[in-house]
CHARMM-style PDB file with segment names, atoms N, HN, CA, C and O in Angstrom:
ATOM      1  N   MET     1       0.793  -1.137   0.016  1.00  0.00      PROA
ATOM      2  CA  MET     1       0.001   0.000   0.005  1.00  0.00      PROA
ATOM      3  C   MET     1       0.895   1.240   0.009  1.00  0.00      PROA
ATOM      4  O   MET     1       1.878   1.336   0.744  1.00  0.00      PROA
ATOM      5  N   LYS     2       0.495   2.202  -0.869  1.00  0.00      PROA
ATOM      6  HN  LYS     2      -0.304   2.124  -1.466  1.00  0.00      PROA
ATOM      7  CA  LYS     2       1.322   3.422  -0.954  1.00  0.00      PROA
ATOM      8  C   LYS     2       0.732   4.459   0.036  1.00  0.00      PROA
ATOM      9  O   LYS     2      -0.481   4.571   0.208  1.00  0.00      PROA
ATOM     10  N   TYR     3       1.587   5.151   0.625  1.00  0.00      PROA
ATOM     11  HN  TYR     3       2.573   5.059   0.485  1.00  0.00      PROA
ATOM     12  CA  TYR     3       1.251   6.346   1.424  1.00  0.00      PROA
ATOM     13  C   TYR     3       2.238   7.453   1.284  1.00  0.00      PROA
ATOM     14  O   TYR     3       3.356   7.161   0.860  1.00  0.00      PROA
ATOM     15  N   TYR     4       1.968   8.662   1.581  1.00  0.00      PROA
ATOM     16  HN  TYR     4       1.059   8.900   1.926  1.00  0.00      PROA
ATOM     17  CA  TYR     4       2.743   9.828   1.359  1.00  0.00      PROA
ATOM     18  C   TYR     4       3.065  10.475   2.746  1.00  0.00      PROA
ATOM     19  O   TYR     4       2.222  10.541   3.639  1.00  0.00      PROA
ATOM     20  N   THR     5       4.301  10.931   2.862  1.00  0.00      PROA
ATOM     21  HN  THR     5       4.987  10.877   2.136  1.00  0.00      PROA
ATOM     22  CA  THR     5       4.719  11.599   4.018  1.00  0.00      PROA
ATOM     23  C   THR     5       4.960  13.056   3.792  1.00  0.00      PROA
ATOM     24  O   THR     5       5.271  13.447   2.667  1.00  0.00      PROA
ATOM     25  N   LEU     6       4.828  13.919   4.840  1.00  0.00      PROA
ATOM     26  HN  LEU     6       4.575  13.601   5.754  1.00  0.00      PROA
ATOM     27  CA  LEU     6       4.886  15.323   4.636  1.00  0.00      PROA
ATOM     28  C   LEU     6       5.738  15.911   5.738  1.00  0.00      PROA
ATOM     29  O   LEU     6       5.532  15.703   6.934  1.00  0.00      PROA
ATOM     30  N   GLU     7       6.767  16.706   5.218  1.00  0.00      PROA
ATOM     31  HN  GLU     7       6.934  16.875   4.246  1.00  0.00      PROA
ATOM     32  CA  GLU     7       7.711  17.479   6.137  1.00  0.00      PROA
ATOM     33  C   GLU     7       7.564  18.950   5.702  1.00  0.00      PROA
ATOM     34  O   GLU     7       7.336  19.183   4.514  1.00  0.00      PROA
ATOM     35  N   ALA     8       7.680  19.964   6.594  1.00  0.00      PROA
ATOM     36  HN  ALA     8       7.865  19.775   7.559  1.00  0.00      PROA
ATOM     37  CA  ALA     8       7.505  21.273   6.227  1.00  0.00      PROA
ATOM     38  C   ALA     8       8.484  22.187   6.952  1.00  0.00      PROA
ATOM     39  O   ALA     8       8.927  21.906   8.065  1.00  0.00      PROA
ATOM     40  N   ILE     9       8.800  23.273   6.292  1.00  0.00      PROA
ATOM     41  HN  ILE     9       8.440  23.501   5.388  1.00  0.00      PROA
ATOM     42  CA  ILE     9       9.486  24.438   6.879  1.00  0.00      PROA
ATOM     43  C   ILE     9       8.652  25.639   6.837  1.00  0.00      PROA
ATOM     44  O   ILE     9       8.371  26.090   5.726  1.00  0.00      PROA
ATOM     45  N   VAL    10       8.256  26.168   7.794  1.00  0.00      PROA
ATOM     46  HN  VAL    10       8.484  25.801   8.696  1.00  0.00      PROA
ATOM     47  CA  VAL    10       7.376  27.369   7.845  1.00  0.00      PROA
ATOM     48  C   VAL    10       8.106  28.493   8.540  1.00  0.00      PROA
ATOM     49  O   VAL    10       8.605  28.341   9.655  1.00  0.00      PROA
ATOM     50  N   GLN    11       8.160  29.633   7.857  1.00  0.00      PROA
ATOM     51  HN  GLN    11       7.755  29.756   6.951  1.00  0.00      PROA
ATOM     52  CA  GLN    11       8.872  30.814   8.303  1.00  0.00      PROA
ATOM     53  C   GLN    11      10.320  30.465   8.657  1.00  0.00      PROA
ATOM     54  O   GLN    11      10.815  30.971   9.665  1.00  0.00      PROA
ATOM     55  N   GLY    12      11.032  29.629   7.885  1.00  0.00      PROA
ATOM     56  HN  GLY    12      10.630  29.219   7.066  1.00  0.00      PROA
ATOM     57  CA  GLY    12      12.394  29.350   8.104  1.00  0.00      PROA
ATOM     58  C   GLY    12      12.690  28.278   9.117  1.00  0.00      PROA
ATOM     59  O   GLY    12      13.858  27.965   9.347  1.00  0.00      PROA
ATOM     60  N   ARG    13      11.633  27.674   9.762  1.00  0.00      PROA
ATOM     61  HN  ARG    13      10.683  27.927   9.575  1.00  0.00      PROA
ATOM     62  CA  ARG    13      11.838  26.714  10.761  1.00  0.00      PROA
ATOM     63  C   ARG    13      11.154  25.377  10.517  1.00  0.00      PROA
ATOM     64  O   ARG    13      10.025  25.404  10.027  1.00  0.00      PROA
ATOM     65  N   PRO    14      11.697  24.260  10.795  1.00  0.00      PROA
ATOM     66  CA  PRO    14      11.063  22.990  10.613  1.00  0.00      PROA
ATOM     67  C   PRO    14       9.853  22.921  11.660  1.00  0.00      PROA
ATOM     68  O   PRO    14       9.991  23.296  12.824  1.00  0.00      PROA
ATOM     69  N   VAL    15       8.760  22.455  11.191  1.00  0.00      PROA
ATOM     70  HN  VAL    15       8.648  22.150  10.245  1.00  0.00      PROA
ATOM     71  CA  VAL    15       7.573  22.410  12.097  1.00  0.00      PROA
ATOM     72  C   VAL    15       7.189  20.826  12.274  1.00  0.00      PROA
ATOM     73  O   VAL    15       7.401  19.993  11.393  1.00  0.00      PROA
ATOM     74  N   LYS    16       6.669  20.574  13.384  1.00  0.00      PROA
ATOM     75  HN  LYS    16       6.497  21.251  14.099  1.00  0.00      PROA
ATOM     76  CA  LYS    16       6.059  19.268  13.638  1.00  0.00      PROA
ATOM     77  C   LYS    16       4.624  19.303  13.409  1.00  0.00      PROA
ATOM     78  O   LYS    16       3.886  19.939  14.161  1.00  0.00      PROA
ATOM     79  N   LEU    17       4.195  18.656  12.415  1.00  0.00      PROA
ATOM     80  HN  LEU    17       4.795  18.140  11.804  1.00  0.00      PROA
ATOM     81  CA  LEU    17       2.721  18.581  11.953  1.00  0.00      PROA
ATOM     82  C   LEU    17       1.975  17.517  12.743  1.00  0.00      PROA
ATOM     83  O   LEU    17       2.529  16.460  13.046  1.00  0.00      PROA
ATOM     84  N   LYS    18       0.765  17.783  13.064  1.00  0.00      PROA
ATOM     85  HN  LYS    18       0.315  18.642  12.817  1.00  0.00      PROA
ATOM     86  CA  LYS    18      -0.082  16.893  13.775  1.00  0.00      PROA
ATOM     87  C   LYS    18      -0.368  15.618  12.958  1.00  0.00      PROA
ATOM     88  O   LYS    18      -0.627  14.544  13.501  1.00  0.00      PROA
ATOM     89  N   ARG    19      -0.310  15.788  11.662  1.00  0.00      PROA
ATOM     90  HN  ARG    19      -0.100  16.661  11.221  1.00  0.00      PROA
ATOM     91  CA  ARG    19      -0.569  14.697  10.666  1.00  0.00      PROA
ATOM     92  C   ARG    19       0.621  14.608   9.740  1.00  0.00      PROA
ATOM     93  O   ARG    19       1.029  15.667   9.263  1.00  0.00      PROA
ATOM     94  N   SER    20       1.218  13.501   9.431  1.00  0.00      PROA
ATOM     95  HN  SER    20       0.886  12.640   9.818  1.00  0.00      PROA
ATOM     96  CA  SER    20       2.290  13.458   8.586  1.00  0.00      PROA
ATOM     97  C   SER    20       2.218  12.339   7.536  1.00  0.00      PROA
ATOM     98  O   SER    20       3.121  12.186   6.714  1.00  0.00      PROA
ATOM     99  N   MET    21       1.083  11.529   7.581  1.00  0.00      PROA
ATOM    100  HN  MET    21       0.349  11.653   8.249  1.00  0.00      PROA
ATOM    101  CA  MET    21       0.867  10.484   6.565  1.00  0.00      PROA
ATOM    102  C   MET    21      -0.436  10.611   5.906  1.00  0.00      PROA
ATOM    103  O   MET    21      -1.472  10.792   6.546  1.00  0.00      PROA
ATOM    104  N   PHE    22      -0.386  10.511   4.557  1.00  0.00      PROA
ATOM    105  HN  PHE    22       0.455  10.363   4.037  1.00  0.00      PROA
ATOM    106  CA  PHE    22      -1.623  10.785   3.729  1.00  0.00      PROA
ATOM    107  C   PHE    22      -1.774   9.705   2.700  1.00  0.00      PROA
ATOM    108  O   PHE    22      -0.792   9.091   2.284  1.00  0.00      PROA
ATOM    109  N   ALA    23      -3.087   9.450   2.255  1.00  0.00      PROA
ATOM    110  HN  ALA    23      -3.885   9.949   2.594  1.00  0.00      PROA
ATOM    111  CA  ALA    23      -3.328   8.523   1.276  1.00  0.00      PROA
ATOM    112  C   ALA    23      -2.982   8.929  -0.187  1.00  0.00      PROA
ATOM    113  O   ALA    23      -2.778   8.099  -1.073  1.00  0.00      PROA
ATOM    114  N   SER    24      -2.936  10.258  -0.360  1.00  0.00      PROA
ATOM    115  HN  SER    24      -3.102  10.932   0.360  1.00  0.00      PROA
ATOM    116  CA  SER    24      -2.537  10.782  -1.738  1.00  0.00      PROA
ATOM    117  C   SER    24      -1.694  12.152  -1.633  1.00  0.00      PROA
ATOM    118  O   SER    24      -1.747  12.869  -0.633  1.00  0.00      PROA
ATOM    119  N   ARG    25      -0.995  12.410  -2.645  1.00  0.00      PROA
ATOM    120  HN  ARG    25      -0.952  11.828  -3.457  1.00  0.00      PROA
ATOM    121  CA  ARG    25      -0.164  13.624  -2.715  1.00  0.00      PROA
ATOM    122  C   ARG    25      -1.083  14.831  -2.579  1.00  0.00      PROA
ATOM    123  O   ARG    25      -0.819  15.761  -1.816  1.00  0.00      PROA
ATOM    124  N   ASN    26      -2.144  14.785  -3.324  1.00  0.00      PROA
ATOM    125  HN  ASN    26      -2.359  14.029  -3.943  1.00  0.00      PROA
ATOM    126  CA  ASN    26      -3.117  15.999  -3.192  1.00  0.00      PROA
ATOM    127  C   ASN    26      -3.689  16.159  -1.874  1.00  0.00      PROA
ATOM    128  O   ASN    26      -3.974  17.293  -1.489  1.00  0.00      PROA
ATOM    129  N   GLU    27      -3.889  15.150  -1.138  1.00  0.00      PROA
ATOM    130  HN  GLU    27      -3.658  14.229  -1.451  1.00  0.00      PROA
ATOM    131  CA  GLU    27      -4.362  15.265   0.261  1.00  0.00      PROA
ATOM    132  C   GLU    27      -3.327  15.974   1.135  1.00  0.00      PROA
ATOM    133  O   GLU    27      -3.669  16.802   1.980  1.00  0.00      PROA
ATOM    134  N   ALA    28      -2.045  15.630   0.913  1.00  0.00      PROA
ATOM    135  HN  ALA    28      -1.767  14.958   0.227  1.00  0.00      PROA
ATOM    136  CA  ALA    28      -1.011  16.226   1.686  1.00  0.00      PROA
ATOM    137  C   ALA    28      -0.795  17.690   1.277  1.00  0.00      PROA
ATOM    138  O   ALA    28      -0.558  18.543   2.132  1.00  0.00      PROA
ATOM    139  N   ILE    29      -0.874  17.974   0.002  1.00  0.00      PROA
ATOM    140  HN  ILE    29      -1.066  17.282  -0.693  1.00  0.00      PROA
ATOM    141  CA  ILE    29      -0.711  19.358  -0.371  1.00  0.00      PROA
ATOM    142  C   ILE    29      -1.889  20.222   0.214  1.00  0.00      PROA
ATOM    143  O   ILE    29      -1.660  21.302   0.759  1.00  0.00      PROA
ATOM    144  N   ASN    30      -3.062  19.748   0.092  1.00  0.00      PROA
ATOM    145  HN  ASN    30      -3.248  18.871  -0.351  1.00  0.00      PROA
ATOM    146  CA  ASN    30      -4.291  20.475   0.655  1.00  0.00      PROA
ATOM    147  C   ASN    30      -4.095  20.654   2.157  1.00  0.00      PROA
ATOM    148  O   ASN    30      -4.370  21.750   2.644  1.00  0.00      PROA
ATOM    149  N   TYR    31      -3.647  19.673   2.926  1.00  0.00      PROA
ATOM    150  HN  TYR    31      -3.425  18.782   2.530  1.00  0.00      PROA
ATOM    151  CA  TYR    31      -3.304  19.704   4.345  1.00  0.00      PROA
ATOM    152  C   TYR    31      -2.375  20.896   4.643  1.00  0.00      PROA
ATOM    153  O   TYR    31      -2.575  21.677   5.573  1.00  0.00      PROA
ATOM    154  N   MET    32      -1.337  20.976   3.774  1.00  0.00      PROA
ATOM    155  HN  MET    32      -1.174  20.341   3.018  1.00  0.00      PROA
ATOM    156  CA  MET    32      -0.259  21.932   4.020  1.00  0.00      PROA
ATOM    157  C   MET    32      -0.798  23.318   3.841  1.00  0.00      PROA
ATOM    158  O   MET    32      -0.516  24.184   4.669  1.00  0.00      PROA
ATOM    159  N   PHE    33      -1.600  23.591   2.750  1.00  0.00      PROA
ATOM    160  HN  PHE    33      -1.830  22.888   2.077  1.00  0.00      PROA
ATOM    161  CA  PHE    33      -2.214  24.939   2.513  1.00  0.00      PROA
ATOM    162  C   PHE    33      -3.175  25.259   3.595  1.00  0.00      PROA
ATOM    163  O   PHE    33      -3.240  26.421   3.995  1.00  0.00      PROA
ATOM    164  N   GLN    34      -3.909  24.356   4.093  1.00  0.00      PROA
ATOM    165  HN  GLN    34      -3.856  23.412   3.767  1.00  0.00      PROA
ATOM    166  CA  GLN    34      -4.772  24.685   5.264  1.00  0.00      PROA
ATOM    167  C   GLN    34      -3.986  24.966   6.468  1.00  0.00      PROA
ATOM    168  O   GLN    34      -4.402  25.799   7.274  1.00  0.00      PROA
ATOM    169  N   TYR    35      -2.837  24.315   6.665  1.00  0.00      PROA
ATOM    170  HN  TYR    35      -2.500  23.639   6.010  1.00  0.00      PROA
ATOM    171  CA  TYR    35      -1.976  24.697   7.737  1.00  0.00      PROA
ATOM    172  C   TYR    35      -1.417  26.104   7.614  1.00  0.00      PROA
ATOM    173  O   TYR    35      -1.320  26.820   8.611  1.00  0.00      PROA
ATOM    174  N   TYR    36      -1.038  26.522   6.372  1.00  0.00      PROA
ATOM    175  HN  TYR    36      -1.116  25.941   5.562  1.00  0.00      PROA
ATOM    176  CA  TYR    36      -0.624  27.897   6.236  1.00  0.00      PROA
ATOM    177  C   TYR    36      -1.715  28.934   6.464  1.00  0.00      PROA
ATOM    178  O   TYR    36      -1.481  30.020   6.993  1.00  0.00      PROA
ATOM    179  N   GLU    37      -2.895  28.559   6.049  1.00  0.00      PROA
ATOM    180  HN  GLU    37      -3.085  27.677   5.619  1.00  0.00      PROA
ATOM    181  CA  GLU    37      -4.051  29.493   6.336  1.00  0.00      PROA
ATOM    182  C   GLU    37      -4.326  29.532   7.800  1.00  0.00      PROA
ATOM    183  O   GLU    37      -4.620  30.624   8.287  1.00  0.00      PROA
ATOM    184  N   ASP    38      -4.269  28.524   8.530  1.00  0.00      PROA
ATOM    185  HN  ASP    38      -4.030  27.637   8.134  1.00  0.00      PROA
ATOM    186  CA  ASP    38      -4.501  28.466   9.892  1.00  0.00      PROA
ATOM    187  C   ASP    38      -3.424  29.185  10.766  1.00  0.00      PROA
ATOM    188  O   ASP    38      -3.602  29.443  11.956  1.00  0.00      PROA
ATOM    189  N   HSD    39      -2.355  29.466  10.105  1.00  0.00      PROA
ATOM    190  HN  HSD    39      -2.211  29.256   9.138  1.00  0.00      PROA
ATOM    191  CA  HSD    39      -1.192  30.186  10.775  1.00  0.00      PROA
ATOM    192  C   HSD    39      -1.031  31.617  10.029  1.00  0.00      PROA
ATOM    193  O   HSD    39       0.048  32.205   9.949  1.00  0.00      PROA
ATOM    194  N   ALA    40      -2.116  32.042   9.555  1.00  0.00      PROA
ATOM    195  HN  ALA    40      -2.992  31.565   9.620  1.00  0.00      PROA
ATOM    196  CA  ALA    40      -2.111  33.484   8.963  1.00  0.00      PROA
ATOM    197  C   ALA    40      -1.151  33.662   7.811  1.00  0.00      PROA
ATOM    198  O   ALA    40      -0.606  34.757   7.673  1.00  0.00      PROA
ATOM    199  N   LEU    41      -0.906  32.695   6.990  1.00  0.00      PROA
ATOM    200  HN  LEU    41      -1.349  31.806   7.102  1.00  0.00      PROA
ATOM    201  CA  LEU    41      -0.067  32.836   5.890  1.00  0.00      PROA
ATOM    202  C   LEU    41      -0.892  32.674   4.579  1.00  0.00      PROA
ATOM    203  O   LEU    41      -0.682  31.686   3.876  1.00  0.00      PROA
ATOM    204  N   TYR    42      -1.755  33.533   4.247  1.00  0.00      PROA
ATOM    205  HN  TYR    42      -1.926  34.335   4.818  1.00  0.00      PROA
ATOM    206  CA  TYR    42      -2.765  33.418   3.340  1.00  0.00      PROA
ATOM    207  C   TYR    42      -2.350  33.510   1.847  1.00  0.00      PROA
ATOM    208  O   TYR    42      -3.018  32.882   1.025  1.00  0.00      PROA
ATOM    209  N   SER    43      -1.328  34.225   1.461  1.00  0.00      PROA
ATOM    210  HN  SER    43      -0.785  34.735   2.128  1.00  0.00      PROA
ATOM    211  CA  SER    43      -1.049  34.498   0.071  1.00  0.00      PROA
ATOM    212  C   SER    43       0.060  33.566  -0.475  1.00  0.00      PROA
ATOM    213  O   SER    43       0.636  33.827  -1.531  1.00  0.00      PROA
ATOM    214  N   LEU    44       0.336  32.506   0.246  1.00  0.00      PROA
ATOM    215  HN  LEU    44      -0.132  32.294   1.104  1.00  0.00      PROA
ATOM    216  CA  LEU    44       1.407  31.648  -0.350  1.00  0.00      PROA
ATOM    217  C   LEU    44       0.929  30.766  -1.508  1.00  0.00      PROA
ATOM    218  O   LEU    44      -0.151  30.176  -1.508  1.00  0.00      PROA
ATOM    219  N   GLN    45       1.775  30.734  -2.434  1.00  0.00      PROA
ATOM    220  HN  GLN    45       2.652  31.213  -2.435  1.00  0.00      PROA
ATOM    221  CA  GLN    45       1.530  29.868  -3.626  1.00  0.00      PROA
ATOM    222  C   GLN    45       2.895  29.029  -3.938  1.00  0.00      PROA
ATOM    223  O   GLN    45       4.009  29.415  -3.583  1.00  0.00      PROA
ATOM    224  N   VAL    46       2.678  28.003  -4.549  1.00  0.00      PROA
ATOM    225  HN  VAL    46       1.774  27.690  -4.837  1.00  0.00      PROA
ATOM    226  CA  VAL    46       3.921  27.128  -4.892  1.00  0.00      PROA
ATOM    227  C   VAL    46       4.507  27.831  -6.060  1.00  0.00      PROA
ATOM    228  O   VAL    46       3.870  28.061  -7.088  1.00  0.00      PROA
ATOM    229  N   GLN    47       5.780  28.174  -5.858  1.00  0.00      PROA
ATOM    230  HN  GLN    47       6.298  27.988  -5.023  1.00  0.00      PROA
ATOM    231  CA  GLN    47       6.527  28.846  -7.036  1.00  0.00      PROA
ATOM    232  C   GLN    47       7.286  27.830  -7.779  1.00  0.00      PROA
ATOM    233  O   GLN    47       7.439  27.999  -8.989  1.00  0.00      PROA
ATOM    234  N   ASP    48       7.790  26.771  -7.185  1.00  0.00      PROA
ATOM    235  HN  ASP    48       7.665  26.634  -6.202  1.00  0.00      PROA
ATOM    236  CA  ASP    48       8.566  25.783  -7.848  1.00  0.00      PROA
ATOM    237  C   ASP    48       8.467  24.444  -7.254  1.00  0.00      PROA
ATOM    238  O   ASP    48       8.175  24.316  -6.065  1.00  0.00      PROA
ATOM    239  N   GLU    49       8.701  23.404  -8.045  1.00  0.00      PROA
ATOM    240  HN  GLU    49       8.938  23.507  -9.011  1.00  0.00      PROA
ATOM    241  CA  GLU    49       8.787  21.992  -7.516  1.00  0.00      PROA
ATOM    242  C   GLU    49      10.130  21.375  -7.965  1.00  0.00      PROA
ATOM    243  O   GLU    49      10.551  21.511  -9.114  1.00  0.00      PROA
ATOM    244  N   TYR    50      10.760  20.712  -7.031  1.00  0.00      PROA
ATOM    245  HN  TYR    50      10.418  20.602  -6.098  1.00  0.00      PROA
ATOM    246  CA  TYR    50      12.002  20.033  -7.341  1.00  0.00      PROA
ATOM    247  C   TYR    50      11.973  18.528  -6.927  1.00  0.00      PROA
ATOM    248  O   TYR    50      11.499  18.229  -5.831  1.00  0.00      PROA
ATOM    249  N   PRO    51      12.430  17.635  -7.709  1.00  0.00      PROA
ATOM    250  CA  PRO    51      12.657  16.301  -7.171  1.00  0.00      PROA
ATOM    251  C   PRO    51      13.801  16.280  -6.234  1.00  0.00      PROA
ATOM    252  O   PRO    51      14.848  16.840  -6.559  1.00  0.00      PROA
ATOM    253  N   VAL    52      13.681  15.660  -5.064  1.00  0.00      PROA
ATOM    254  HN  VAL    52      12.830  15.205  -4.800  1.00  0.00      PROA
ATOM    255  CA  VAL    52      14.666  15.490  -4.149  1.00  0.00      PROA
ATOM    256  C   VAL    52      15.584  14.284  -4.449  1.00  0.00      PROA
ATOM    257  O   VAL    52      15.135  13.139  -4.491  1.00  0.00      PROA
ATOM    258  N   ASN    53      16.923  14.588  -4.663  1.00  0.00      PROA
ATOM    259  HN  ASN    53      17.287  15.519  -4.629  1.00  0.00      PROA
ATOM    260  CA  ASN    53      17.862  13.517  -4.879  1.00  0.00      PROA
ATOM    261  C   ASN    53      17.415  12.752  -6.200  1.00  0.00      PROA
ATOM    262  O   ASN    53      17.520  11.527  -6.262  1.00  0.00      PROA
ATOM    263  N   ASP    54      16.922  13.495  -7.237  1.00  0.00      PROA
ATOM    264  HN  ASP    54      16.837  14.490  -7.186  1.00  0.00      PROA
ATOM    265  CA  ASP    54      16.529  12.821  -8.463  1.00  0.00      PROA
ATOM    266  C   ASP    54      15.537  11.745  -8.216  1.00  0.00      PROA
ATOM    267  O   ASP    54      15.494  10.837  -9.046  1.00  0.00      PROA
ATOM    268  N   ASN    55      14.743  11.711  -7.210  1.00  0.00      PROA
ATOM    269  HN  ASN    55      14.777  12.449  -6.536  1.00  0.00      PROA
ATOM    270  CA  ASN    55      13.686  10.695  -7.003  1.00  0.00      PROA
ATOM    271  C   ASN    55      12.340  11.378  -7.390  1.00  0.00      PROA
ATOM    272  O   ASN    55      11.920  12.347  -6.757  1.00  0.00      PROA
ATOM    273  N   LYS    56      11.732  10.884  -8.364  1.00  0.00      PROA
ATOM    274  HN  LYS    56      12.073  10.097  -8.878  1.00  0.00      PROA
ATOM    275  CA  LYS    56      10.508  11.480  -8.823  1.00  0.00      PROA
ATOM    276  C   LYS    56       9.264  11.284  -7.862  1.00  0.00      PROA
ATOM    277  O   LYS    56       8.221  11.910  -8.047  1.00  0.00      PROA
ATOM    278  N   HSD    57       9.413  10.467  -6.925  1.00  0.00      PROA
ATOM    279  HN  HSD    57      10.260   9.958  -6.774  1.00  0.00      PROA
ATOM    280  CA  HSD    57       8.415  10.204  -5.768  1.00  0.00      PROA
ATOM    281  C   HSD    57       8.695  11.066  -4.559  1.00  0.00      PROA
ATOM    282  O   HSD    57       7.984  10.964  -3.559  1.00  0.00      PROA
ATOM    283  N   CYS    58       9.685  11.891  -4.617  1.00  0.00      PROA
ATOM    284  HN  CYS    58      10.263  11.973  -5.430  1.00  0.00      PROA
ATOM    285  CA  CYS    58       9.932  12.820  -3.388  1.00  0.00      PROA
ATOM    286  C   CYS    58      10.169  14.110  -4.056  1.00  0.00      PROA
ATOM    287  O   CYS    58      11.125  14.287  -4.811  1.00  0.00      PROA
ATOM    288  N   VAL    59       9.232  15.075  -3.755  1.00  0.00      PROA
ATOM    289  HN  VAL    59       8.455  14.932  -3.142  1.00  0.00      PROA
ATOM    290  CA  VAL    59       9.195  16.373  -4.358  1.00  0.00      PROA
ATOM    291  C   VAL    59       9.157  17.465  -3.325  1.00  0.00      PROA
ATOM    292  O   VAL    59       8.385  17.398  -2.369  1.00  0.00      PROA
ATOM    293  N   GLU    60       9.955  18.437  -3.503  1.00  0.00      PROA
ATOM    294  HN  GLU    60      10.583  18.491  -4.279  1.00  0.00      PROA
ATOM    295  CA  GLU    60       9.988  19.645  -2.598  1.00  0.00      PROA
ATOM    296  C   GLU    60       9.159  20.716  -3.401  1.00  0.00      PROA
ATOM    297  O   GLU    60       9.334  20.975  -4.591  1.00  0.00      PROA
ATOM    298  N   TYR    61       8.237  21.293  -2.577  1.00  0.00      PROA
ATOM    299  HN  TYR    61       8.095  21.082  -1.610  1.00  0.00      PROA
ATOM    300  CA  TYR    61       7.410  22.336  -3.087  1.00  0.00      PROA
ATOM    301  C   TYR    61       7.889  23.676  -2.410  1.00  0.00      PROA
ATOM    302  O   TYR    61       7.855  23.785  -1.184  1.00  0.00      PROA
ATOM    303  N   VAL    62       8.296  24.602  -3.150  1.00  0.00      PROA
ATOM    304  HN  VAL    62       8.323  24.513  -4.145  1.00  0.00      PROA
ATOM    305  CA  VAL    62       8.872  25.871  -2.663  1.00  0.00      PROA
ATOM    306  C   VAL    62       7.877  26.940  -2.826  1.00  0.00      PROA
ATOM    307  O   VAL    62       7.469  27.229  -3.951  1.00  0.00      PROA
ATOM    308  N   CYS    63       7.440  27.577  -1.718  1.00  0.00      PROA
ATOM    309  HN  CYS    63       7.771  27.343  -0.804  1.00  0.00      PROA
ATOM    310  CA  CYS    63       6.491  28.671  -1.749  1.00  0.00      PROA
ATOM    311  C   CYS    63       7.240  30.011  -1.782  1.00  0.00      PROA
ATOM    312  O   CYS    63       6.911  30.848  -2.623  1.00  0.00      PROA
ATOM    313  N   ASN    64       8.201  30.250  -0.936  1.00  0.00      PROA
ATOM    314  HN  ASN    64       8.469  29.570  -0.253  1.00  0.00      PROA
ATOM    315  CA  ASN    64       9.096  31.194  -1.011  1.00  0.00      PROA
ATOM    316  C   ASN    64      10.373  30.843  -0.215  1.00  0.00      PROA
ATOM    317  O   ASN    64      10.543  29.688   0.176  1.00  0.00      PROA
ATOM    318  N   PHE    65      11.271  31.816   0.032  1.00  0.00      PROA
ATOM    319  HN  PHE    65      11.132  32.755  -0.285  1.00  0.00      PROA
ATOM    320  CA  PHE    65      12.533  31.429   0.677  1.00  0.00      PROA
ATOM    321  C   PHE    65      12.290  30.819   2.026  1.00  0.00      PROA
ATOM    322  O   PHE    65      13.082  29.975   2.445  1.00  0.00      PROA
ATOM    323  N   HSD    66      11.291  31.171   2.709  1.00  0.00      PROA
ATOM    324  HN  HSD    66      10.647  31.857   2.370  1.00  0.00      PROA
ATOM    325  CA  HSD    66      11.109  30.695   4.182  1.00  0.00      PROA
ATOM    326  C   HSD    66      10.039  29.626   4.347  1.00  0.00      PROA
ATOM    327  O   HSD    66       9.854  29.100   5.445  1.00  0.00      PROA
ATOM    328  N   ASN    67       9.337  29.301   3.278  1.00  0.00      PROA
ATOM    329  HN  ASN    67       9.486  29.728   2.386  1.00  0.00      PROA
ATOM    330  CA  ASN    67       8.209  28.322   3.415  1.00  0.00      PROA
ATOM    331  C   ASN    67       8.298  27.377   2.299  1.00  0.00      PROA
ATOM    332  O   ASN    67       8.266  27.772   1.133  1.00  0.00      PROA
ATOM    333  N   ARG    68       8.416  26.066   2.638  1.00  0.00      PROA
ATOM    334  HN  ARG    68       8.442  25.745   3.585  1.00  0.00      PROA
ATOM    335  CA  ARG    68       8.478  24.929   1.732  1.00  0.00      PROA
ATOM    336  C   ARG    68       8.042  23.751   2.405  1.00  0.00      PROA
ATOM    337  O   ARG    68       8.000  23.710   3.635  1.00  0.00      PROA
ATOM    338  N   PHE    69       7.671  22.661   1.584  1.00  0.00      PROA
ATOM    339  HN  PHE    69       7.705  22.694   0.585  1.00  0.00      PROA
ATOM    340  CA  PHE    69       7.332  21.442   2.151  1.00  0.00      PROA
ATOM    341  C   PHE    69       7.770  20.290   1.179  1.00  0.00      PROA
ATOM    342  O   PHE    69       7.877  20.469  -0.034  1.00  0.00      PROA
ATOM    343  N   ILE    70       8.017  19.085   1.812  1.00  0.00      PROA
ATOM    344  HN  ILE    70       7.931  18.940   2.797  1.00  0.00      PROA
ATOM    345  CA  ILE    70       8.466  17.935   0.978  1.00  0.00      PROA
ATOM    346  C   ILE    70       7.391  16.822   1.200  1.00  0.00      PROA
ATOM    347  O   ILE    70       7.000  16.516   2.327  1.00  0.00      PROA
ATOM    348  N   ILE    71       6.926  16.221   0.020  1.00  0.00      PROA
ATOM    349  HN  ILE    71       7.243  16.470  -0.895  1.00  0.00      PROA
ATOM    350  CA  ILE    71       6.121  15.115   0.050  1.00  0.00      PROA
ATOM    351  C   ILE    71       6.853  13.977  -0.642  1.00  0.00      PROA
ATOM    352  O   ILE    71       7.411  14.113  -1.731  1.00  0.00      PROA
ATOM    353  N   ALA    72       6.819  12.856   0.050  1.00  0.00      PROA
ATOM    354  HN  ALA    72       6.366  12.746   0.935  1.00  0.00      PROA
ATOM    355  CA  ALA    72       7.500  11.676  -0.414  1.00  0.00      PROA
ATOM    356  C   ALA    72       6.531  10.459  -0.430  1.00  0.00      PROA
ATOM    357  O   ALA    72       5.761  10.224   0.502  1.00  0.00      PROA
ATOM    358  N   ARG    73       6.623   9.703  -1.551  1.00  0.00      PROA
ATOM    359  HN  ARG    73       7.248   9.894  -2.309  1.00  0.00      PROA
ATOM    360  CA  ARG    73       5.784   8.414  -1.567  1.00  0.00      PROA
ATOM    361  C   ARG    73       6.633   7.284  -0.940  1.00  0.00      PROA
ATOM    362  O   ARG    73       7.819   7.127  -1.231  1.00  0.00      PROA
ATOM    363  N   ASN    74       5.997   6.549  -0.112  1.00  0.00      PROA
ATOM    364  HN  ASN    74       5.033   6.676   0.124  1.00  0.00      PROA
ATOM    365  CA  ASN    74       6.707   5.377   0.602  1.00  0.00      PROA
ATOM    366  C   ASN    74       5.962   4.132   0.229  1.00  0.00      PROA
ATOM    367  OT1 ASN    74       6.324   3.041   0.669  1.00  0.00      PROA
TER     368      ASN     74
END
């Protein structure tokens, strides 16, 4: 069974999320944007996507210099 893990850096600091495993990549992305909204970061948008270590199943989503998150398929 596939699942996706989520790690995040918010305002330049790694954060511990209440939930870190998801059934789909979209579910993890939606969770992260809800997290940003809940913490008063309303105008963030994904500016770039990068594969981590040339792994197409592990992608870093960059919103700006201080906000980014990584979703990996396990």
